[in-house]
C-alpha positions as protocol buffer text, in pm:
chain_id: "A"
residue {
  index: 1
  type: MET
  ca { x: 22947 y: 6903 z: 14713 }
}
residue {
  index: 2
  type: ASN
  ca { x: 22755 y: 6619 z: 14838 }
}
residue {
  index: 3
  type: VAL
  ca { x: 22647 y: 6598 z: 15175 }
}
residue {
  index: 4
  type: ILE
  ca { x: 22503 y: 6353 z: 15414 }
}
residue {
  index: 5
  type: ILE
  ca { x: 22337 y: 6401 z: 15721 }
}
residue {
  index: 6
  type: ILE
  ca { x: 22289 y: 6116 z: 15986 }
}
residue {
  index: 7
  type: THR
  ca { x: 22032 y: 6248 z: 16244 }
}
residue {
  index: 8
  type: GLY
  ca { x: 21898 y: 6085 z: 16533 }
}
residue {
  index: 9
  type: GLY
  ca { x: 21587 y: 5865 z: 16393 }
}
residue {
  index: 10
  type: PHE
  ca { x: 21536 y: 5519 z: 16308 }
}
residue {
  index: 11
  type: VAL
  ca { x: 21799 y: 5407 z: 16060 }
}
residue {
  index: 12
  type: ASP
  ca { x: 21771 y: 5035 z: 15909 }
}
residue {
  index: 13
  type: ALA
  ca { x: 22120 y: 4942 z: 15913 }
}
residue {
  index: 14
  type: THR
  ca { x: 22088 y: 4691 z: 15610 }
}
residue {
  index: 15
  type: PHE
  ca { x: 21903 y: 4950 z: 15377 }
}
residue {
  index: 16
  type: ALA
  ca { x: 22155 y: 5222 z: 15490 }
}
residue {
  index: 17
  type: LYS
  ca { x: 22490 y: 5017 z: 15411 }
}
residue {
  index: 18
  type: ALA
  ca { x: 22370 y: 4948 z: 15067 }
}
residue {
  index: 19
  type: TYR
  ca { x: 22252 y: 5302 z: 14981 }
}
residue {
  index: 20
  type: LEU
  ca { x: 22598 y: 5437 z: 15120 }
}
residue {
  index: 21
  type: GLU
  ca { x: 22767 y: 5180 z: 14884 }
}
residue {
  index: 22
  type: ALA
  ca { x: 22593 y: 5288 z: 14622 }
}
residue {
  index: 23
  type: GLU
  ca { x: 22656 y: 5665 z: 14664 }
}
residue {
  index: 24
  type: SER
  ca { x: 22955 y: 5877 z: 14714 }
}
residue {
  index: 25
  type: PHE
  ca { x: 22977 y: 6184 z: 14938 }
}
residue {
  index: 26
  type: ASP
  ca { x: 23195 y: 6467 z: 15007 }
}
residue {
  index: 27
  type: MET
  ca { x: 23111 y: 6545 z: 15402 }
}
residue {
  index: 28
  type: VAL
  ca { x: 22930 y: 6366 z: 15632 }
}
residue {
  index: 29
  type: ILE
  ca { x: 22755 y: 6548 z: 15928 }
}
residue {
  index: 30
  type: ALA
  ca { x: 22641 y: 6355 z: 16211 }
}
residue {
  index: 31
  type: ALA
  ca { x: 22391 y: 6518 z: 16444 }
}
residue {
  index: 32
  type: ASP
  ca { x: 22344 y: 6411 z: 16811 }
}
residue {
  index: 33
  type: ARG
  ca { x: 22231 y: 6043 z: 16826 }
}
residue {
  index: 34
  type: GLY
  ca { x: 22326 y: 5983 z: 16461 }
}
residue {
  index: 35
  type: VAL
  ca { x: 22694 y: 5968 z: 16562 }
}
residue {
  index: 36
  type: GLU
  ca { x: 22614 y: 5619 z: 16713 }
}
residue {
  index: 37
  type: THR
  ca { x: 22456 y: 5515 z: 16356 }
}
residue {
  index: 38
  type: ALA
  ca { x: 22744 y: 5644 z: 16177 }
}
residue {
  index: 39
  type: LYS
  ca { x: 22966 y: 5435 z: 16400 }
}
residue {
  index: 40
  type: LEU
  ca { x: 22744 y: 5126 z: 16346 }
}
residue {
  index: 41
  type: LEU
  ca { x: 22780 y: 5202 z: 15968 }
}
residue {
  index: 42
  type: ASN
  ca { x: 23137 y: 5265 z: 16019 }
}
residue {
  index: 43
  type: ILE
  ca { x: 23120 y: 5594 z: 15853 }
}
residue {
  index: 44
  type: PRO
  ca { x: 23397 y: 5881 z: 15886 }
}
residue {
  index: 45
  type: ILE
  ca { x: 23232 y: 6166 z: 16008 }
}
residue {
  index: 46
  type: ASP
  ca { x: 23387 y: 6503 z: 15934 }
}
residue {
  index: 47
  type: TYR
  ca { x: 23143 y: 6715 z: 16177 }
}
residue {
  index: 48
  type: ILE
  ca { x: 22956 y: 6634 z: 16458 }
}
residue {
  index: 49
  type: LEU
  ca { x: 22689 y: 6845 z: 16624 }
}
residue {
  index: 50
  type: GLY
  ca { x: 22394 y: 6885 z: 16856 }
}
residue {
  index: 51
  type: ASP
  ca { x: 22314 y: 6921 z: 17222 }
}
residue {
  index: 52
  type: PHE
  ca { x: 22366 y: 6545 z: 17269 }
}
residue {
  index: 53
  type: ASP
  ca { x: 22081 y: 6493 z: 17469 }
}
residue {
  index: 54
  type: SER
  ca { x: 22004 y: 6153 z: 17336 }
}
residue {
  index: 55
  type: LEU
  ca { x: 22402 y: 6048 z: 17241 }
}
residue {
  index: 56
  type: GLU
  ca { x: 22546 y: 5783 z: 17463 }
}
residue {
  index: 57
  type: PRO
  ca { x: 22759 y: 5990 z: 17741 }
}
residue {
  index: 58
  type: SER
  ca { x: 23046 y: 5756 z: 17690 }
}
residue {
  index: 59
  type: ILE
  ca { x: 23076 y: 5811 z: 17310 }
}
residue {
  index: 60
  type: LEU
  ca { x: 23070 y: 6201 z: 17364 }
}
residue {
  index: 61
  type: VAL
  ca { x: 23331 y: 6156 z: 17589 }
}
residue {
  index: 62
  type: GLU
  ca { x: 23544 y: 5916 z: 17339 }
}
residue {
  index: 63
  type: ILE
  ca { x: 23516 y: 6207 z: 17067 }
}
residue {
  index: 64
  type: LYS
  ca { x: 23648 y: 6470 z: 17292 }
}
residue {
  index: 65
  type: ASN
  ca { x: 23961 y: 6247 z: 17410 }
}
residue {
  index: 66
  type: GLN
  ca { x: 23988 y: 6181 z: 17017 }
}
residue {
  index: 67
  type: LEU
  ca { x: 23999 y: 6545 z: 16945 }
}
residue {
  index: 68
  type: ALA
  ca { x: 24244 y: 6618 z: 17209 }
}
residue {
  index: 69
  type: ASN
  ca { x: 24496 y: 6374 z: 17104 }
}
residue {
  index: 70
  type: ASP
  ca { x: 24476 y: 6390 z: 16689 }
}
residue {
  index: 71
  type: ASP
  ca { x: 24438 y: 6621 z: 16410 }
}
residue {
  index: 72
  type: SER
  ca { x: 24221 y: 6429 z: 16186 }
}
residue {
  index: 73
  type: GLY
  ca { x: 24008 y: 6754 z: 16132 }
}
residue {
  index: 74
  type: LEU
  ca { x: 23701 y: 6619 z: 16300 }
}
residue {
  index: 75
  type: ILE
  ca { x: 23483 y: 6908 z: 16391 }
}
residue {
  index: 76
  type: LEU
  ca { x: 23284 y: 6907 z: 16717 }
}
residue {
  index: 77
  type: LYS
  ca { x: 23005 y: 7174 z: 16809 }
}
residue {
  index: 78
  type: GLU
  ca { x: 22795 y: 7135 z: 17095 }
}
residue {
  index: 79
  type: PHE
  ca { x: 22466 y: 7322 z: 17182 }
}
residue {
  index: 80
  type: PRO
  ca { x: 22256 y: 7396 z: 17486 }
}
residue {
  index: 81
  type: PRO
  ca { x: 21943 y: 7153 z: 17508 }
}
residue {
  index: 82
  type: GLU
  ca { x: 21743 y: 7481 z: 17528 }
}
residue {
  index: 83
  type: LYS
  ca { x: 21795 y: 7622 z: 17182 }
}
residue {
  index: 84
  type: ASP
  ca { x: 21528 y: 7744 z: 16906 }
}
residue {
  index: 85
  type: TYR
  ca { x: 21628 y: 7485 z: 16648 }
}
residue {
  index: 86
  type: THR
  ca { x: 21652 y: 7094 z: 16635 }
}
residue {
  index: 87
  type: ASP
  ca { x: 21973 y: 6917 z: 16583 }
}
residue {
  index: 88
  type: THR
  ca { x: 21867 y: 6846 z: 16211 }
}
residue {
  index: 89
  type: HIS
  ca { x: 21803 y: 7210 z: 16167 }
}
residue {
  index: 90
  type: LEU
  ca { x: 22143 y: 7274 z: 16267 }
}
residue {
  index: 91
  type: ALA
  ca { x: 22317 y: 6993 z: 16035 }
}
residue {
  index: 92
  type: ILE
  ca { x: 22149 y: 7153 z: 15738 }
}
residue {
  index: 93
  type: VAL
  ca { x: 22232 y: 7499 z: 15831 }
}
residue {
  index: 94
  type: THR
  ca { x: 22605 y: 7385 z: 15851 }
}
residue {
  index: 95
  type: ALA
  ca { x: 22558 y: 7187 z: 15528 }
}
residue {
  index: 96
  type: ILE
  ca { x: 22426 y: 7498 z: 15367 }
}
residue {
  index: 97
  type: GLU
  ca { x: 22705 y: 7754 z: 15522 }
}
residue {
  index: 98
  type: SER
  ca { x: 22965 y: 7450 z: 15372 }
}
residue {
  index: 99
  type: GLY
  ca { x: 22868 y: 7475 z: 15013 }
}
residue {
  index: 100
  type: ALA
  ca { x: 22639 y: 7188 z: 14984 }
}
residue {
  index: 101
  type: THR
  ca { x: 22494 y: 7128 z: 14655 }
}
residue {
  index: 102
  type: LYS
  ca { x: 22302 y: 6842 z: 14724 }
}
residue {
  index: 103
  type: VAL
  ca { x: 22192 y: 6680 z: 15079 }
}
residue {
  index: 104
  type: THR
  ca { x: 22070 y: 6330 z: 15207 }
}
residue {
  index: 105
  type: ILE
  ca { x: 21921 y: 6290 z: 15532 }
}
residue {
  index: 106
  type: LEU
  ca { x: 21932 y: 5947 z: 15691 }
}
residue {
  index: 107
  type: GLY
  ca { x: 21763 y: 5900 z: 16031 }
}
residue {
  index: 108
  type: ALA
  ca { x: 21489 y: 6175 z: 15980 }
}
residue {
  index: 109
  type: THR
  ca { x: 21200 y: 5943 z: 16012 }
}
residue {
  index: 110
  type: GLY
  ca { x: 21110 y: 5727 z: 16308 }
}
residue {
  index: 111
  type: THR
  ca { x: 20868 y: 5726 z: 16599 }
}
residue {
  index: 112
  type: ARG
  ca { x: 20862 y: 6117 z: 16686 }
}
residue {
  index: 113
  type: LEU
  ca { x: 20592 y: 6223 z: 16441 }
}
residue {
  index: 114
  type: ASP
  ca { x: 20677 y: 6593 z: 16549 }
}
residue {
  index: 115
  type: HIS
  ca { x: 21054 y: 6540 z: 16430 }
}
residue {
  index: 116
  type: VAL
  ca { x: 20955 y: 6370 z: 16106 }
}
residue {
  index: 117
  type: MET
  ca { x: 20728 y: 6667 z: 16027 }
}
residue {
  index: 118
  type: ALA
  ca { x: 20983 y: 6934 z: 16143 }
}
residue {
  index: 119
  type: ASN
  ca { x: 21216 y: 6720 z: 15889 }
}
residue {
  index: 120
  type: VAL
  ca { x: 21014 y: 6742 z: 15603 }
}
residue {
  index: 121
  type: ASN
  ca { x: 20922 y: 7112 z: 15649 }
}
residue {
  index: 122
  type: LEU
  ca { x: 21283 y: 7163 z: 15647 }
}
residue {
  index: 123
  type: LEU
  ca { x: 21348 y: 7043 z: 15324 }
}
residue {
  index: 124
  type: SER
  ca { x: 21225 y: 7354 z: 15185 }
}
residue {
  index: 125
  type: LEU
  ca { x: 21523 y: 7547 z: 15340 }
}
residue {
  index: 126
  type: CYS
  ca { x: 21769 y: 7374 z: 15132 }
}
residue {
  index: 127
  type: LEU
  ca { x: 21500 y: 7431 z: 14841 }
}
residue {
  index: 128
  type: ASN
  ca { x: 21537 y: 7803 z: 14903 }
}
residue {
  index: 129
  type: HIS
  ca { x: 21926 y: 7773 z: 14863 }
}
residue {
  index: 130
  type: GLY
  ca { x: 21890 y: 7586 z: 14531 }
}
residue {
  index: 131
  type: ILE
  ca { x: 21999 y: 7263 z: 14667 }
}
residue {
  index: 132
  type: GLU
  ca { x: 21864 y: 6952 z: 14613 }
}
residue {
  index: 133
  type: ALA
  ca { x: 21748 y: 6765 z: 14905 }
}
residue {
  index: 134
  type: ARG
  ca { x: 21602 y: 6441 z: 15024 }
}
residue {
  index: 135
  type: ILE
  ca { x: 21508 y: 6219 z: 15330 }
}
residue {
  index: 136
  type: VAL
  ca { x: 21555 y: 5868 z: 15285 }
}
residue {
  index: 137
  type: ASP
  ca { x: 21467 y: 5548 z: 15475 }
}
residue {
  index: 138
  type: VAL
  ca { x: 21394 y: 5192 z: 15371 }
}
residue {
  index: 139
  type: HIS
  ca { x: 21052 y: 5272 z: 15244 }
}
residue {
  index: 140
  type: ASN
  ca { x: 21026 y: 5639 z: 15149 }
}
residue {
  index: 141
  type: GLN
  ca { x: 21239 y: 5889 z: 14971 }
}
residue {
  index: 142
  type: ILE
  ca { x: 21097 y: 6251 z: 15053 }
}
residue {
  index: 143
  type: TYR
  ca { x: 21214 y: 6580 z: 14858 }
}
residue {
  index: 144
  type: VAL
  ca { x: 21013 y: 6920 z: 14763 }
}
residue {
  index: 145
  type: ILE
  ca { x: 20985 y: 7043 z: 14381 }
}
residue {
  index: 146
  type: ASP
  ca { x: 20913 y: 7402 z: 14289 }
}
residue {
  index: 147
  type: ALA
  ca { x: 20982 y: 7325 z: 13904 }
}
residue {
  index: 148
  type: ASP
  ca { x: 20915 y: 7048 z: 13675 }
}
residue {
  index: 149
  type: LYS
  ca { x: 21061 y: 6679 z: 13768 }
}
residue {
  index: 150
  type: HIS
  ca { x: 21121 y: 6361 z: 13552 }
}
residue {
  index: 151
  type: LEU
  ca { x: 21117 y: 6042 z: 13721 }
}
residue {
  index: 152
  type: LYS
  ca { x: 21243 y: 5731 z: 13568 }
}
residue {
  index: 153
  type: LYS
  ca { x: 21068 y: 5398 z: 13663 }
}
residue {
  index: 154
  type: ASP
  ca { x: 21368 y: 5195 z: 13732 }
}
residue {
  index: 155
  type: LYS
  ca { x: 21521 y: 5457 z: 13961 }
}
residue {
  index: 156
  type: ILE
  ca { x: 21225 y: 5568 z: 14183 }
}
residue {
  index: 157
  type: HIS
  ca { x: 21260 y: 5470 z: 14551 }
}
residue {
  index: 158
  type: GLY
  ca { x: 20925 y: 5238 z: 14505 }
}
residue {
  index: 159
  type: LYS
  ca { x: 20613 y: 5181 z: 14364 }
}
residue {
  index: 160
  type: TYR
  ca { x: 20423 y: 5457 z: 14485 }
}
residue {
  index: 161
  type: VAL
  ca { x: 20462 y: 5835 z: 14381 }
}
residue {
  index: 162
  type: SER
  ca { x: 20267 y: 6042 z: 14636 }
}
residue {
  index: 163
  type: LEU
  ca { x: 20219 y: 6446 z: 14609 }
}
residue {
  index: 164
  type: ILE
  ca { x: 20129 y: 6676 z: 14862 }
}
residue {
  index: 165
  type: PRO
  ca { x: 20089 y: 7021 z: 14878 }
}
residue {
  index: 166
  type: TYR
  ca { x: 20378 y: 7228 z: 15054 }
}
residue {
  index: 167
  type: THR
  ca { x: 20236 y: 7562 z: 14984 }
}
residue {
  index: 168
  type: ASP
  ca { x: 19869 y: 7620 z: 15048 }
}
residue {
  index: 169
  type: CYS
  ca { x: 19775 y: 7603 z: 14680 }
}
residue {
  index: 170
  type: VAL
  ca { x: 20007 y: 7429 z: 14355 }
}
residue {
  index: 171
  type: THR
  ca { x: 19876 y: 7557 z: 14038 }
}
residue {
  index: 172
  type: GLY
  ca { x: 19897 y: 7372 z: 13680 }
}
residue {
  index: 173
  type: VAL
  ca { x: 19972 y: 7038 z: 13829 }
}
residue {
  index: 174
  type: THR
  ca { x: 20013 y: 6799 z: 13537 }
}
residue {
  index: 175
  type: LEU
  ca { x: 20137 y: 6411 z: 13540 }
}
residue {
  index: 176
  type: ILE
  ca { x: 20259 y: 6266 z: 13230 }
}
residue {
  index: 177
  type: GLY
  ca { x: 20317 y: 5879 z: 13233 }
}
residue {
  index: 178
  type: PHE
  ca { x: 20143 y: 5803 z: 13547 }
}
residue {
  index: 179
  type: LYS
  ca { x: 19841 y: 5545 z: 13659 }
}
residue {
  index: 180
  type: TYR
  ca { x: 19631 y: 5854 z: 13748 }
}
residue {
  index: 181
  type: PRO
  ca { x: 19719 y: 6142 z: 13494 }
}
residue {
  index: 182
  type: LEU
  ca { x: 19626 y: 6500 z: 13583 }
}
residue {
  index: 183
  type: TYR
  ca { x: 19574 y: 6800 z: 13377 }
}
residue {
  index: 184
  type: ASP
  ca { x: 19647 y: 7162 z: 13469 }
}
residue {
  index: 185
  type: MET
  ca { x: 19519 y: 7080 z: 13795 }
}
residue {
  index: 186
  type: THR
  ca { x: 19524 y: 7317 z: 14104 }
}
residue {
  index: 187
  type: MET
  ca { x: 19611 y: 7127 z: 14438 }
}
residue {
  index: 188
  type: THR
  ca { x: 19533 y: 7261 z: 14759 }
}
residue {
  index: 189
  type: LYS
  ca { x: 19598 y: 7169 z: 15136 }
}
residue {
  index: 190
  type: GLY
  ca { x: 19297 y: 6967 z: 15304 }
}
residue {
  index: 191
  type: ASN
  ca { x: 19296 y: 6714 z: 15002 }
}
residue {
  index: 192
  type: SER
  ca { x: 19435 y: 6344 z: 14959 }
}
residue {
  index: 193
  type: LEU
  ca { x: 19442 y: 6386 z: 14565 }
}
residue {
  index: 194
  type: GLY
  ca { x: 19779 y: 6279 z: 14509 }
}
residue {
  index: 195
  type: ILE
  ca { x: 19822 y: 5994 z: 14712 }
}
residue {
  index: 196
  type: SER
  ca { x: 19948 y: 5660 z: 14628 }
}
residue {
  index: 197
  type: ASN
  ca { x: 19987 y: 5693 z: 14231 }
}
residue {
  index: 198
  type: GLU
  ca { x: 20205 y: 5479 z: 14053 }
}
residue {
  index: 199
  type: LEU
  ca { x: 20433 y: 5501 z: 13710 }
}
residue {
  index: 200
  type: LEU
  ca { x: 20310 y: 5340 z: 13402 }
}
residue {
  index: 201
  type: GLU
  ca { x: 20575 y: 5478 z: 13163 }
}
residue {
  index: 202
  type: GLU
  ca { x: 20909 y: 5403 z: 13186 }
}
residue {
  index: 203
  type: GLU
  ca { x: 20994 y: 5766 z: 13234 }
}
residue {
  index: 204
  type: GLY
  ca { x: 20728 y: 6029 z: 13410 }
}
residue {
  index: 205
  type: VAL
  ca { x: 20686 y: 6395 z: 13445 }
}
residue {
  index: 206
  type: ILE
  ca { x: 20577 y: 6615 z: 13708 }
}
residue {
  index: 207
  type: LYS
  ca { x: 20500 y: 6944 z: 13583 }
}
residue {
  index: 208
  type: LEU
  ca { x: 20371 y: 7264 z: 13777 }
}
residue {
  index: 209
  type: ASP
  ca { x: 20320 y: 7615 z: 13752 }
}
residue {
  index: 210
  type: LYS
  ca { x: 20317 y: 7777 z: 14058 }
}
residue {
  index: 211
  type: GLY
  ca { x: 20385 y: 7636 z: 14436 }
}
residue {
  index: 212
  type: ILE
  ca { x: 20574 y: 7362 z: 14605 }
}
residue {
  index: 213
  type: LEU
  ca { x: 20525 y: 7003 z: 14616 }
}
residue {
  index: 214
  type: ILE
  ca { x: 20617 y: 6717 z: 14856 }
}
residue {
  index: 215
  type: VAL
  ca { x: 20722 y: 6429 z: 14655 }
}
residue {
  index: 216
  type: ILE
  ca { x: 20735 y: 6108 z: 14837 }
}
residue {
  index: 217
  type: GLU
  ca { x: 20854 y: 5787 z: 14635 }
}
residue {
  index: 218
  type: SER
  ca { x: 20753 y: 5469 z: 14881 }
}
residue {
  index: 219
  type: ARG
  ca { x: 20727 y: 5120 z: 14912 }
}
residue {
  index: 220
  type: ASP
  ca { x: 20552 y: 4878 z: 15136 }
}
């Protein structure tokens, strides 16, 4: 099941509309202020959750009135602001429990670097459950891998492909088809070796033996 999570960070509306037109999703989860984004993009929502500390109060009232007067199947789950998990984390858990096989997250980047870093960190939660997950914005596509990954030049999100170790050590890293190739390299935290590479061939391969890499496909 292909799930999209719309959370409370910045979303470029023009990019998001084009992205959503090119993809189809089986379930839409809106987390807190992500509800406003979903409404702006005219996306039907299946599941709304959060502590709603950043959602316009009148919208929450409107949603509750809707739930009281129709049987659309919309689910609303409200959490206290003082909790152990972010709204995005709760949305990912909901996607996993709903049987997601693929998760895309919009609104996971923006001005709050603490939330951005936490959201990137949460990608490993999906990986641990065998779910393909990505964070997408107008400039970046971010995901984590623990096995070989094939990339096609005409399909990647932007010109640059960067690799950042998620685990302390990633062994056997080999890059084929890239401007800056690597051969059986060990990548460790505290090193910028993998930043701003580029695909030269029509298809490239990221190989690794052990560990987890954060992959960022980006454009200026």
